[in-house]
C-alpha positions as a Markdown table, in Angstrom:
| # | Residue | x | y | z |
|---|---|---|---|---|
| 1 | Met | 49.3 | 54.2 | -70.7 |
| 2 | Thr | 48.4 | 56.4 | -67.7 |
| 3 | Leu | 48.6 | 55.6 | -63.4 |
| 4 | Ala | 45.1 | 55.3 | -63.8 |
| 5 | Lys | 45.2 | 52.5 | -66.1 |
| 6 | Ala | 48.3 | 50.9 | -64.2 |
| 7 | Ser | 45.9 | 51.1 | -61.4 |
| 8 | Lys | 43.8 | 48.6 | -62.7 |
| 9 | Ile | 46.7 | 46.1 | -63.2 |
| 10 | Leu | 48.3 | 47.0 | -59.6 |
| 11 | Pro | 47.1 | 46.8 | -56.7 |
| 12 | Leu | 50.0 | 45.0 | -55.0 |
| 13 | Asp | 49.3 | 42.6 | -51.8 |
| 14 | Pro | 51.6 | 43.0 | -49.1 |
| 15 | Thr | 50.6 | 39.9 | -47.5 |
| 16 | Ala | 51.1 | 37.6 | -50.5 |
| 17 | Ala | 54.7 | 35.5 | -50.2 |
| 18 | Glu | 55.8 | 36.8 | -53.8 |
| 19 | Pro | 57.9 | 39.9 | -53.2 |
| 20 | Phe | 56.5 | 43.1 | -54.9 |
| 21 | Tyr | 58.9 | 43.2 | -57.9 |
| 22 | Arg | 57.7 | 39.5 | -59.1 |
| 23 | Gln | 54.0 | 41.2 | -58.7 |
| 24 | Ile | 54.6 | 44.0 | -60.4 |
| 25 | Tyr | 56.0 | 41.6 | -63.3 |
| 26 | Asp | 53.2 | 39.2 | -62.9 |
| 27 | Arg | 50.6 | 41.7 | -63.2 |
| 28 | Phe | 52.5 | 43.6 | -66.5 |
| 29 | Arg | 52.9 | 40.3 | -67.9 |
| 30 | Gly | 49.2 | 39.5 | -67.2 |
| 31 | Ala | 48.1 | 42.3 | -68.7 |
| 32 | Ile | 50.2 | 42.3 | -72.3 |
| 33 | Thr | 49.4 | 38.5 | -72.8 |
| 34 | Ser | 46.1 | 39.2 | -72.0 |
| 35 | Gly | 45.9 | 42.0 | -74.8 |
| 36 | Leu | 45.0 | 45.2 | -72.1 |
| 37 | Leu | 48.4 | 46.5 | -73.2 |
| 38 | Lys | 48.6 | 46.5 | -76.8 |
| 39 | Pro | 52.3 | 46.4 | -78.9 |
| 40 | Gly | 53.7 | 49.7 | -78.8 |
| 41 | Asp | 51.8 | 50.7 | -75.5 |
| 42 | Arg | 53.7 | 53.4 | -72.9 |
| 43 | Ile | 53.7 | 51.7 | -69.5 |
| 44 | Pro | 55.1 | 54.1 | -66.5 |
| 45 | Ser | 58.5 | 55.4 | -66.1 |
| 46 | Ala | 59.9 | 53.7 | -63.1 |
| 47 | Arg | 60.0 | 57.1 | -61.3 |
| 48 | Ala | 56.3 | 57.6 | -61.8 |
| 49 | Leu | 55.4 | 54.2 | -60.9 |
| 50 | Thr | 57.5 | 54.8 | -57.6 |
| 51 | Lys | 56.2 | 57.3 | -56.6 |
| 52 | Glu | 52.8 | 56.3 | -57.2 |
| 53 | Leu | 52.9 | 52.7 | -55.3 |
| 54 | Gly | 55.4 | 54.5 | -52.5 |
| 55 | Leu | 58.2 | 51.5 | -53.3 |
| 56 | Ala | 62.1 | 51.9 | -53.8 |
| 57 | Arg | 62.7 | 52.5 | -57.1 |
| 58 | Gly | 64.9 | 49.2 | -57.3 |
| 59 | Thr | 62.0 | 47.4 | -56.7 |
| 60 | Ile | 60.4 | 49.1 | -60.1 |
| 61 | Glu | 63.5 | 48.7 | -61.9 |
| 62 | Ala | 63.9 | 44.8 | -60.8 |
| 63 | Ala | 60.3 | 44.3 | -62.5 |
| 64 | Tyr | 60.9 | 46.1 | -65.1 |
| 65 | Ser | 64.3 | 44.5 | -66.3 |
| 66 | Leu | 62.9 | 41.1 | -66.4 |
| 67 | Leu | 59.8 | 42.5 | -68.3 |
| 68 | Ala | 62.6 | 43.7 | -70.8 |
| 69 | Ala | 64.8 | 40.9 | -70.6 |
| 70 | Glu | 61.7 | 38.2 | -71.5 |
| 71 | Gly | 60.6 | 40.2 | -74.4 |
| 72 | Tyr | 57.8 | 41.8 | -73.0 |
| 73 | Ile | 59.1 | 45.7 | -72.7 |
| 74 | Gln | 61.5 | 47.6 | -74.8 |
| 75 | Ala | 63.3 | 50.5 | -73.1 |
| 76 | Arg | 63.7 | 53.7 | -75.2 |
| 77 | Gly | 65.9 | 55.9 | -72.8 |
| 78 | Gln | 64.4 | 59.3 | -72.4 |
| 79 | Ala | 61.5 | 58.0 | -74.3 |
| 80 | Gly | 60.6 | 55.9 | -71.8 |
| 81 | Ser | 59.3 | 52.4 | -72.4 |
| 82 | Ile | 57.0 | 50.8 | -74.0 |
| 83 | Val | 55.2 | 47.1 | -74.9 |
| 84 | Met | 57.5 | 45.5 | -77.8 |
| 85 | Pro | 56.6 | 46.2 | -81.0 |
| 86 | Gly | 55.0 | 43.5 | -83.2 |
| 87 | Leu | 54.2 | 41.1 | -79.6 |
| 88 | Lys | 51.7 | 39.1 | -80.7 |
| 89 | Pro | 49.7 | 38.1 | -77.3 |
| 90 | Arg | 47.7 | 35.7 | -76.1 |
| 91 | Thr | 44.4 | 35.0 | -77.3 |
| 92 | Pro | 42.5 | 34.3 | -74.1 |
| 93 | Val | 40.4 | 31.4 | -73.6 |
| 94 | Ala | 36.8 | 32.2 | -73.9 |
| 95 | Ser | 34.6 | 31.8 | -70.9 |
| 96 | Pro | 31.1 | 30.2 | -71.7 |
| 97 | Thr | 28.8 | 32.5 | -72.6 |
| 98 | Pro | 25.8 | 32.4 | -70.2 |
| 99 | Gln | 22.6 | 31.2 | -71.8 |
| 100 | Ser | 20.1 | 34.3 | -72.3 |
| 101 | Asn | 16.0 | 34.0 | -71.3 |
| 102 | Ser | 14.8 | 33.1 | -75.3 |
| 103 | Ser | 12.1 | 35.6 | -74.5 |
| 104 | Ile | 14.5 | 38.8 | -73.7 |
| 105 | Ala | 17.2 | 37.3 | -76.4 |
| 106 | Ala | 14.7 | 37.0 | -79.6 |
| 107 | Thr | 13.6 | 40.7 | -79.6 |
| 108 | Ser | 14.9 | 44.0 | -78.4 |
| 109 | Phe | 12.8 | 46.8 | -78.2 |
| 110 | Arg | 15.7 | 49.7 | -77.8 |
| 111 | Pro | 18.9 | 48.4 | -80.0 |
| 112 | Asp | 21.5 | 50.5 | -80.0 |
| 113 | Ser | 22.5 | 49.4 | -84.2 |
| 114 | Ile | 21.7 | 51.2 | -87.1 |
| 115 | Leu | 20.2 | 48.1 | -89.2 |
| 116 | Pro | 18.2 | 47.7 | -92.4 |
| 117 | Phe | 14.8 | 47.9 | -91.5 |
| 118 | Gln | 14.9 | 48.7 | -87.6 |
| 119 | Met | 12.1 | 50.0 | -86.1 |
| 120 | Gly | 11.7 | 53.1 | -84.3 |
| 121 | Leu | 14.6 | 55.0 | -85.8 |
| 122 | Pro | 14.3 | 58.3 | -87.7 |
| 123 | Ala | 15.8 | 59.4 | -90.4 |
| 124 | Leu | 19.6 | 59.8 | -88.9 |
| 125 | Asp | 20.9 | 60.6 | -92.3 |
| 126 | Ala | 18.9 | 63.9 | -93.0 |
| 127 | Phe | 18.7 | 65.3 | -89.6 |
| 128 | Pro | 20.1 | 69.0 | -90.0 |
| 129 | Arg | 23.3 | 68.0 | -87.3 |
| 130 | Lys | 25.2 | 71.2 | -88.6 |
| 131 | Ile | 22.5 | 73.4 | -87.2 |
| 132 | Trp | 22.3 | 71.0 | -84.0 |
| 133 | Ala | 25.8 | 71.7 | -83.5 |
| 134 | Arg | 25.3 | 75.1 | -83.8 |
| 135 | Leu | 23.1 | 75.5 | -81.6 |
| 136 | Gly | 24.9 | 73.2 | -78.8 |
| 137 | Ala | 28.1 | 75.5 | -79.0 |
| 138 | Arg | 25.7 | 78.9 | -78.0 |
| 139 | Cys | 24.3 | 76.7 | -75.5 |
| 140 | Val | 27.6 | 75.6 | -74.2 |
| 141 | Arg | 29.1 | 79.3 | -74.2 |
| 142 | Ala | 26.7 | 81.0 | -72.4 |
| 143 | Met | 26.5 | 78.5 | -69.8 |
| 144 | Gln | 26.5 | 80.5 | -66.6 |
| 145 | Pro | 27.4 | 78.5 | -62.8 |
| 146 | Ser | 23.6 | 78.8 | -61.9 |
| 147 | Asp | 23.4 | 76.7 | -65.1 |
| 148 | Met | 25.4 | 74.0 | -63.6 |
| 149 | Val | 23.3 | 73.3 | -60.6 |
| 150 | His | 20.8 | 70.1 | -60.7 |
| 151 | Pro | 18.2 | 71.1 | -63.4 |
| 152 | Pro | 14.2 | 72.0 | -62.5 |
| 153 | Leu | 12.6 | 68.6 | -61.7 |
| 154 | Gly | 9.5 | 69.8 | -63.7 |
| 155 | Gly | 11.7 | 70.6 | -66.6 |
| 156 | Leu | 13.4 | 73.7 | -68.0 |
| 157 | Pro | 10.6 | 76.5 | -67.4 |
| 158 | Ser | 11.2 | 77.5 | -70.7 |
| 159 | Leu | 11.3 | 74.2 | -73.0 |
| 160 | Arg | 7.4 | 73.6 | -70.9 |
| 161 | Thr | 6.5 | 76.8 | -72.6 |
| 162 | Gln | 7.6 | 75.8 | -76.0 |
| 163 | Ile | 5.8 | 72.3 | -75.8 |
| 164 | Ala | 2.8 | 73.9 | -74.5 |
| 165 | Gly | 2.5 | 76.0 | -77.7 |
| 166 | Tyr | 3.5 | 73.2 | -80.0 |
| 167 | Leu | 0.8 | 71.2 | -78.4 |
| 168 | Gln | -1.7 | 73.7 | -78.7 |
| 169 | Val | -1.1 | 74.2 | -82.2 |
| 170 | Ser | -0.2 | 70.8 | -84.0 |
| 171 | Arg | -2.1 | 68.4 | -81.7 |
| 172 | Gly | -5.5 | 71.0 | -80.0 |
| 173 | Ile | -4.1 | 70.2 | -77.0 |
| 174 | Thr | -4.7 | 73.2 | -74.3 |
| 175 | Cys | -2.3 | 72.7 | -71.3 |
| 176 | Ser | -0.4 | 75.2 | -69.0 |
| 177 | Pro | 3.7 | 74.4 | -68.8 |
| 178 | Ser | 3.0 | 73.6 | -65.2 |
| 179 | Gln | 0.9 | 70.3 | -66.8 |
| 180 | Ile | 4.0 | 69.4 | -68.8 |
| 181 | Phe | 6.8 | 66.9 | -66.9 |
| 182 | Ile | 9.9 | 66.5 | -68.8 |
| 183 | Thr | 11.1 | 62.8 | -68.7 |
| 184 | Ser | 13.9 | 60.9 | -70.5 |
| 185 | Gly | 11.6 | 58.6 | -72.1 |
| 186 | Tyr | 8.7 | 56.4 | -72.3 |
| 187 | Arg | 9.7 | 54.0 | -69.3 |
| 188 | His | 10.3 | 57.3 | -67.3 |
| 189 | Thr | 7.0 | 58.2 | -68.2 |
| 190 | Met | 5.4 | 54.9 | -67.1 |
| 191 | Glu | 7.0 | 55.1 | -63.9 |
| 192 | Leu | 5.8 | 58.5 | -63.1 |
| 193 | Ile | 2.2 | 57.5 | -63.8 |
| 194 | Gly | 2.1 | 54.6 | -62.0 |
| 195 | His | 3.7 | 55.8 | -58.9 |
| 196 | Ala | 1.6 | 59.0 | -58.9 |
| 197 | Leu | -1.6 | 57.1 | -59.9 |
| 198 | Leu | -2.1 | 53.3 | -59.5 |
| 199 | Asn | -1.3 | 50.6 | -57.1 |
| 200 | Ala | -0.1 | 47.3 | -57.2 |
| 201 | Gly | -3.2 | 44.9 | -57.7 |
| 202 | Asp | -4.7 | 47.2 | -59.9 |
| 203 | Arg | -6.1 | 46.2 | -63.5 |
| 204 | Val | -5.2 | 48.4 | -66.7 |
| 205 | Trp | -6.1 | 47.8 | -70.4 |
| 206 | Val | -3.7 | 47.7 | -72.7 |
| 207 | Glu | -3.8 | 46.8 | -76.6 |
| 208 | Asn | -3.8 | 43.3 | -78.1 |
| 209 | Pro | -1.3 | 43.4 | -80.3 |
| 210 | Gly | 0.5 | 46.2 | -78.4 |
| 211 | Tyr | 3.9 | 47.1 | -77.8 |
| 212 | Pro | 5.3 | 45.0 | -75.0 |
| 213 | Pro | 7.7 | 47.0 | -72.5 |
| 214 | Thr | 4.1 | 48.3 | -71.5 |
| 215 | Arg | 3.0 | 44.8 | -70.2 |
| 216 | Glu | 6.6 | 44.6 | -69.0 |
| 217 | Leu | 6.9 | 47.9 | -67.3 |
| 218 | Leu | 3.0 | 47.1 | -65.5 |
| 219 | Gly | 4.2 | 43.8 | -64.5 |
| 220 | His | 7.5 | 44.8 | -62.3 |
| 221 | Met | 5.2 | 47.6 | -60.9 |
| 222 | His | 2.9 | 44.6 | -59.8 |
| 223 | Ile | 0.2 | 46.2 | -61.9 |
| 224 | Lys | -2.2 | 43.6 | -63.6 |
| 225 | Ala | -2.5 | 44.2 | -67.5 |
| 226 | Val | -5.6 | 42.9 | -69.1 |
| 227 | Pro | -5.3 | 42.9 | -73.1 |
| 228 | Val | -8.0 | 44.4 | -75.4 |
| 229 | Pro | -8.1 | 43.2 | -78.9 |
| 230 | Val | -7.8 | 45.9 | -81.6 |
| 231 | Asp | -9.4 | 45.9 | -84.8 |
| 232 | Arg | -9.5 | 48.2 | -87.7 |
| 233 | Asp | -10.7 | 51.2 | -85.9 |
| 234 | Gly | -8.2 | 50.7 | -82.6 |
| 235 | Ile | -8.8 | 49.4 | -79.1 |
| 236 | Val | -12.3 | 47.7 | -78.9 |
| 237 | Val | -13.8 | 49.6 | -75.8 |
| 238 | Ser | -16.6 | 47.2 | -75.7 |
| 239 | Asp | -14.6 | 44.1 | -75.2 |
| 240 | Gly | -12.5 | 46.4 | -72.8 |
| 241 | Ile | -15.6 | 47.2 | -70.6 |
| 242 | Arg | -16.6 | 43.2 | -70.6 |
| 243 | Leu | -13.1 | 41.9 | -70.0 |
| 244 | Ala | -12.4 | 44.7 | -67.2 |
| 245 | Pro | -15.2 | 46.9 | -66.4 |
| 246 | Arg | -13.7 | 48.2 | -62.8 |
| 247 | Ala | -9.9 | 48.3 | -64.5 |
| 248 | His | -8.1 | 51.7 | -63.4 |
| 249 | Ala | -6.7 | 53.0 | -66.4 |
| 250 | Ala | -6.1 | 52.2 | -70.1 |
| 251 | Val | -3.1 | 52.3 | -72.2 |
| 252 | Val | -3.7 | 53.2 | -75.9 |
| 253 | Thr | -2.4 | 54.8 | -79.0 |
| 254 | Pro | -4.9 | 56.5 | -80.5 |
| 255 | Ala | -2.9 | 58.0 | -83.5 |
| 256 | His | -1.1 | 55.2 | -85.2 |
| 257 | Gln | -1.9 | 51.8 | -82.9 |
| 258 | Ser | 0.7 | 50.3 | -82.1 |
| 259 | Pro | 2.0 | 48.2 | -84.2 |
| 260 | Leu | -0.7 | 47.8 | -86.4 |
| 261 | Cys | -1.1 | 51.7 | -87.5 |
| 262 | Val | -4.9 | 51.9 | -87.5 |
| 263 | Ser | -6.1 | 55.4 | -86.0 |
| 264 | Leu | -8.7 | 55.2 | -83.2 |
| 265 | Ser | -12.3 | 56.2 | -84.6 |
| 266 | Leu | -14.3 | 59.0 | -83.1 |
| 267 | Pro | -16.5 | 57.1 | -81.8 |
| 268 | Arg | -14.1 | 54.9 | -79.9 |
| 269 | Arg | -12.8 | 57.7 | -78.7 |
| 270 | Leu | -16.0 | 59.3 | -77.1 |
| 271 | Ala | -16.4 | 55.4 | -76.1 |
| 272 | Leu | -13.2 | 55.3 | -74.1 |
| 273 | Leu | -13.3 | 59.1 | -72.6 |
| 274 | Asp | -17.2 | 58.2 | -71.4 |
| 275 | Trp | -16.0 | 55.0 | -69.6 |
| 276 | Ala | -12.9 | 56.6 | -68.0 |
| 277 | Ala | -15.1 | 59.6 | -66.9 |
| 278 | Arg | -18.0 | 57.0 | -65.3 |
| 279 | Asn | -15.3 | 54.9 | -63.6 |
| 280 | Asn | -12.7 | 57.7 | -62.7 |
| 281 | Ala | -10.3 | 55.4 | -64.8 |
| 282 | Trp | -7.1 | 57.1 | -66.4 |
| 283 | Ile | -6.3 | 57.1 | -69.8 |
| 284 | Met | -2.4 | 57.2 | -70.6 |
| 285 | Glu | -2.6 | 58.6 | -74.6 |
| 286 | Asp | 1.0 | 57.2 | -76.2 |
| 287 | Asp | 1.5 | 59.4 | -79.1 |
| 288 | Tyr | 4.8 | 58.8 | -80.1 |
| 289 | Asp | 4.8 | 59.1 | -84.0 |
| 290 | Gly | 1.6 | 60.8 | -84.6 |
| 291 | Glu | 3.0 | 64.0 | -86.5 |
| 292 | Tyr | 3.4 | 60.9 | -89.9 |
| 293 | Arg | 0.4 | 60.8 | -91.3 |
| 294 | Tyr | 1.2 | 60.4 | -95.0 |
| 295 | Val | -2.6 | 60.7 | -96.9 |
| 296 | Ser | -4.2 | 63.8 | -94.7 |
| 297 | Arg | -3.2 | 65.8 | -91.7 |
| 298 | Pro | -2.5 | 64.7 | -88.7 |
| 299 | Leu | -5.4 | 63.2 | -86.3 |
| 300 | Pro | -6.0 | 65.8 | -83.4 |
| 301 | Ala | -4.7 | 64.1 | -80.4 |
| 302 | Leu | -7.4 | 62.5 | -77.4 |
| 303 | Lys | -6.6 | 64.5 | -74.7 |
| 304 | Ser | -8.0 | 67.4 | -77.2 |
| 305 | Leu | -11.4 | 66.0 | -76.5 |
| 306 | Asp | -10.8 | 65.2 | -73.0 |
| 307 | His | -13.1 | 67.6 | -70.8 |
| 308 | Asp | -13.3 | 65.7 | -67.8 |
| 309 | Gly | -9.7 | 65.4 | -66.7 |
| 310 | Arg | -9.0 | 61.8 | -67.3 |
| 311 | Val | -6.2 | 61.7 | -70.3 |
| 312 | Leu | -2.6 | 61.9 | -69.4 |
| 313 | Tyr | -0.5 | 62.8 | -72.8 |
| 314 | Ser | 2.6 | 61.2 | -73.3 |
| 315 | Gly | 5.4 | 62.5 | -76.4 |
| 316 | Thr | 8.5 | 61.9 | -77.1 |
| 317 | Phe | 11.6 | 63.6 | -79.1 |
| 318 | Ser | 13.1 | 60.1 | -79.7 |
| 319 | Lys | 11.0 | 60.0 | -83.1 |
| 320 | Val | 11.0 | 63.3 | -84.5 |
| 321 | Leu | 14.6 | 64.3 | -83.3 |
| 322 | Phe | 17.2 | 61.4 | -82.3 |
| 323 | Pro | 16.4 | 58.0 | -79.8 |
| 324 | Gly | 20.0 | 59.4 | -78.4 |
| 325 | Ile | 18.8 | 62.6 | -76.8 |
| 326 | Arg | 16.9 | 60.3 | -74.2 |
| 327 | Leu | 14.0 | 63.5 | -73.9 |
| 328 | Ala | 9.9 | 62.8 | -73.7 |
| 329 | Tyr | 7.1 | 64.8 | -71.9 |
| 330 | Leu | 4.1 | 64.0 | -70.2 |
| 331 | Val | 1.3 | 66.5 | -70.0 |
| 332 | Val | -0.8 | 65.6 | -66.7 |
| 333 | Pro | -4.4 | 67.0 | -65.9 |
| 334 | Glu | -4.6 | 70.1 | -64.0 |
| 335 | Thr | -6.0 | 68.5 | -61.0 |
| 336 | Gln | -3.0 | 65.9 | -60.7 |
| 337 | Val | -0.5 | 68.7 | -60.9 |
| 338 | Glu | 1.1 | 68.4 | -57.4 |
| 339 | Arg | 0.7 | 65.4 | -57.3 |
| 340 | Phe | 2.9 | 64.1 | -60.0 |
| 341 | Glu | 5.2 | 67.2 | -58.2 |
| 342 | Glu | 5.2 | 65.2 | -55.4 |
| 343 | Ile | 6.0 | 61.9 | -56.9 |
| 344 | Asn | 8.8 | 63.6 | -59.2 |
| 345 | Gln | 10.2 | 65.1 | -55.8 |
| 346 | Ile | 11.2 | 61.6 | -54.6 |
| 347 | Phe | 12.4 | 60.1 | -57.8 |
| 348 | Ala | 14.2 | 63.1 | -58.9 |
| 349 | Gly | 14.8 | 62.0 | -62.8 |
| 350 | Ser | 15.3 | 65.1 | -64.7 |
| 351 | Cys | 17.5 | 65.3 | -67.8 |
| 352 | Pro | 20.3 | 67.1 | -68.0 |
| 353 | Ala | 19.5 | 71.0 | -68.9 |
| 354 | Leu | 21.8 | 71.9 | -71.3 |
| 355 | Thr | 19.6 | 69.1 | -73.8 |
| 356 | Gln | 16.9 | 70.7 | -72.4 |
| 357 | Ala | 18.5 | 74.1 | -73.7 |
| 358 | Ile | 19.5 | 73.3 | -77.2 |
| 359 | Val | 15.9 | 71.7 | -78.1 |
| 360 | Thr | 14.3 | 74.8 | -76.7 |
| 361 | Ala | 16.3 | 77.1 | -78.9 |
| 362 | Phe | 15.9 | 74.5 | -81.9 |
| 363 | Ile | 12.3 | 75.0 | -81.4 |
| 364 | Thr | 12.1 | 78.8 | -80.7 |
| 365 | Glu | 14.1 | 79.3 | -83.9 |
| 366 | Gly | 11.5 | 77.5 | -86.0 |
| 367 | His | 13.9 | 74.6 | -86.8 |
| 368 | Phe | 11.6 | 71.8 | -84.8 |
| 369 | Ala | 8.6 | 73.0 | -87.1 |
| 370 | Arg | 10.4 | 73.0 | -90.2 |
| 371 | His | 12.3 | 69.5 | -89.8 |
| 372 | Ile | 8.8 | 67.7 | -89.0 |
| 373 | Gln | 7.6 | 69.0 | -92.1 |
| 374 | Arg | 10.6 | 68.0 | -94.4 |
| 375 | Met | 10.4 | 64.4 | -92.2 |
| 376 | Arg | 6.5 | 64.3 | -93.3 |
| 377 | Lys | 7.8 | 64.5 | -96.7 |
| 378 | Leu | 10.8 | 62.3 | -97.1 |
| 379 | Tyr | 8.8 | 59.9 | -94.9 |
| 380 | Ala | 5.8 | 59.8 | -97.7 |
| 381 | Glu | 8.5 | 59.5 | -100.4 |
| 382 | Arg | 10.7 | 56.3 | -98.5 |
| 383 | Arg | 7.6 | 54.3 | -97.7 |
| 384 | Gln | 6.4 | 54.3 | -100.9 |
| 385 | Ala | 9.8 | 53.2 | -102.3 |
| 386 | Thr | 10.0 | 50.7 | -100.1 |
| 387 | Thr | 6.6 | 49.7 | -100.1 |
| 388 | Ala | 7.1 | 49.1 | -104.3 |
| 389 | Gly | 11.0 | 47.7 | -103.8 |
| 390 | Leu | 10.0 | 45.0 | -101.2 |
| 391 | Glu | 6.3 | 43.8 | -103.5 |
| 392 | Ser | 8.5 | 43.8 | -106.6 |
| 393 | Val | 10.6 | 41.0 | -105.3 |
| 394 | Leu | 8.2 | 39.4 | -102.4 |
| 395 | Gly | 5.0 | 40.0 | -104.3 |
| 396 | Lys | 4.1 | 36.5 | -104.2 |
| 397 | Tyr | 5.2 | 36.1 | -100.7 |
| 398 | Val | 3.6 | 39.1 | -98.7 |
| 399 | Arg | 0.8 | 41.2 | -98.4 |
| 400 | Ile | 1.8 | 44.9 | -97.7 |
| 401 | Asp | -0.9 | 46.6 | -95.4 |
| 402 | Ser | -1.8 | 50.1 | -96.7 |
| 403 | Lys | -2.0 | 52.1 | -93.5 |
| 404 | Pro | -2.5 | 56.1 | -93.1 |
| 405 | Gly | 0.5 | 57.0 | -91.3 |
| 406 | Gly | 3.6 | 55.8 | -88.7 |
| 407 | Met | 7.1 | 54.7 | -89.5 |
| 408 | His | 6.9 | 50.9 | -90.0 |
| 409 | Leu | 5.8 | 48.3 | -92.7 |
| 410 | Ile | 3.5 | 45.5 | -91.7 |
| 411 | Leu | 4.1 | 42.5 | -94.3 |
| 412 | Arg | 1.4 | 39.7 | -94.2 |
| 413 | Leu | 3.0 | 36.7 | -94.7 |
| 414 | Gln | 1.4 | 34.1 | -96.9 |
| 415 | Arg | 1.3 | 30.2 | -96.2 |
| 416 | Arg | 1.5 | 30.6 | -92.4 |
| 417 | Arg | 4.9 | 31.0 | -92.3 |
| 418 | Ser | 6.4 | 31.6 | -89.1 |
| 419 | Asp | 7.5 | 35.6 | -88.6 |
| 420 | Arg | 9.4 | 34.5 | -85.3 |
| 421 | Arg | 11.8 | 32.3 | -87.5 |
| 422 | Leu | 12.0 | 34.6 | -90.1 |
| 423 | Val | 12.9 | 37.4 | -87.9 |
| 424 | Ala | 15.4 | 35.2 | -86.5 |
| 425 | Arg | 17.3 | 34.3 | -90.0 |
| 426 | Met | 17.0 | 38.4 | -90.7 |
| 427 | Arg | 19.1 | 38.9 | -87.9 |
| 428 | Glu | 21.5 | 36.3 | -88.5 |
| 429 | Ala | 22.4 | 38.2 | -91.6 |
| 430 | Gly | 22.4 | 41.8 | -90.4 |
| 431 | Leu | 19.0 | 42.9 | -91.4 |
| 432 | Tyr | 16.2 | 43.6 | -88.9 |
| 433 | Gly | 12.9 | 42.8 | -88.3 |
| 434 | Glu | 10.1 | 42.3 | -85.7 |
| 435 | Ala | 7.5 | 39.2 | -85.6 |
| 436 | Leu | 4.6 | 40.7 | -85.1 |
| 437 | Thr | 3.4 | 37.5 | -82.7 |
| 438 | Asp | 5.7 | 39.1 | -80.2 |
| 439 | Trp | 3.6 | 42.0 | -79.6 |
| 440 | Thr | 0.7 | 39.7 | -79.6 |
| 441 | Leu | -0.7 | 37.8 | -76.3 |
| 442 | Asp | -2.4 | 34.9 | -78.6 |
| 443 | Ser | -0.9 | 32.2 | -79.3 |
| 444 | Asp | -2.6 | 32.0 | -82.8 |
| 445 | Gly | -2.5 | 35.6 | -83.4 |
| 446 | Ala | -1.3 | 36.4 | -87.1 |
| 447 | Ser | 2.1 | 36.0 | -88.9 |
| 448 | Ala | 3.9 | 39.4 | -89.9 |
| 449 | Leu | 6.6 | 41.6 | -90.3 |
| 450 | Leu | 7.1 | 45.0 | -88.8 |
| 451 | Leu | 9.7 | 46.8 | -90.9 |
| 452 | Gly | 10.9 | 50.2 | -90.5 |
| 453 | Phe | 11.3 | 52.0 | -93.8 |
| 454 | Thr | 13.0 | 56.1 | -92.3 |
| 455 | Asn | 16.8 | 54.8 | -92.8 |
| 456 | Ile | 16.0 | 53.2 | -96.4 |
| 457 | Asp | 16.9 | 55.7 | -99.0 |
| 458 | Ser | 15.7 | 54.6 | -102.2 |
| 459 | Gln | 13.6 | 52.0 | -103.9 |
| 460 | Arg | 16.6 | 50.1 | -105.4 |
| 461 | Ser | 18.1 | 49.8 | -101.6 |
| 462 | Ala | 14.4 | 48.4 | -101.0 |
| 463 | Glu | 14.8 | 46.1 | -103.5 |
| 464 | Asn | 18.3 | 44.8 | -102.8 |
| 465 | Leu | 17.0 | 44.4 | -99.4 |
| 466 | Gly | 14.1 | 42.2 | -100.4 |
| 467 | Lys | 16.4 | 40.1 | -102.5 |
| 468 | Cys | 18.0 | 39.2 | -98.8 |
| 469 | Ile | 14.8 | 38.6 | -97.3 |
| 470 | Leu | 13.5 | 36.1 | -100.2 |
| 471 | Thr | 16.8 | 34.2 | -99.7 |
| 472 | Leu | 15.5 | 33.5 | -96.1 |
| 473 | Val | 11.4 | 33.2 | -96.5 |
């Protein structure tokens, strides 16, 4: 046990009626009986604790003698003292668990687990960890004092340059590195946009169904989210114009609508751009997994069609690398670079320079492009295997939508079963699922399960998981 840990058990109260030796005894005994100190743990020597607390050594030894006499600690001469081996601590009485908000407890959109069918996770088992470790070690060895100061607020220039080149080739976006701002994720990106371009009371189109955290983020900024229906061609622009023609912005997922995975059609893209240009409105394009399309080449980004500077493009490394990296980026119109630099200066949310340096090396050496190509092939195989496995077991209970891309499946439930109830039972069984109705603002929205397939490694695994679901249906 370190002195730092001992300080969590002490301090002592000089105004208390109990003498210091008794306070020391009570605190050590409490730490042992509560399980903070476990059998076999070392405790500070009397000399060390004397120096730490500034007390007479006899005071410390008196407390230790009492603990030893009652069987709490064992003295081992020069080896020091330890908590008595084999001692069984008293089980503390559990405090009542506070009741959580049911809407928050029902679903988490950033869980810290790896569960079957969990959404938002890439194939973590297929990530090239050895290459990543080698690049990380090299970046650490090359670190200089100048690399240890605060990182540039907009992001490392080398990373911004690499992202600009990647977007030009893969997404059809022409931009300069100065237009790219590195962020810590989607929420940070939305916060930047909100503070830079929107005001409290503004109205913003959001897709319905759509990613729930978007509505929550806008709500916390006192911005009114206007739900706009989505059909097989994406967001229905005409409905948006009817519902809120003077809205200040629209948040859309054109490549794979979140969560329905449909792609925004070209006529709708042009209509959306025209609306934004005529009304001086902004379009926030969330391209969270646009790289993963399985029936043809990935579609160009909506930003590639933007000739009026109205689209802000949001990308992330969470889906193509791993969520723990906490690294994303935002491409802003050239006319807004100065404004975003001002806002970024105020909120100073830059990401660790070391992480940015590793990602830069990963892209520069070609590992990034190769990884995406491998994952595109792997996900196509896993999607097919997962679909086949689930259909073989759940065929008469669900219908699985056929979509061109994305990282999850949509299972339409037959006989008007409750998706929320089924998701709750899946969570209890150690499976992960999300209910489409939790993504929908309509009370009579369609009932469906949203299941990730990227970490399901075979059809047999999918069949076994399908059997687990079958017991819950």
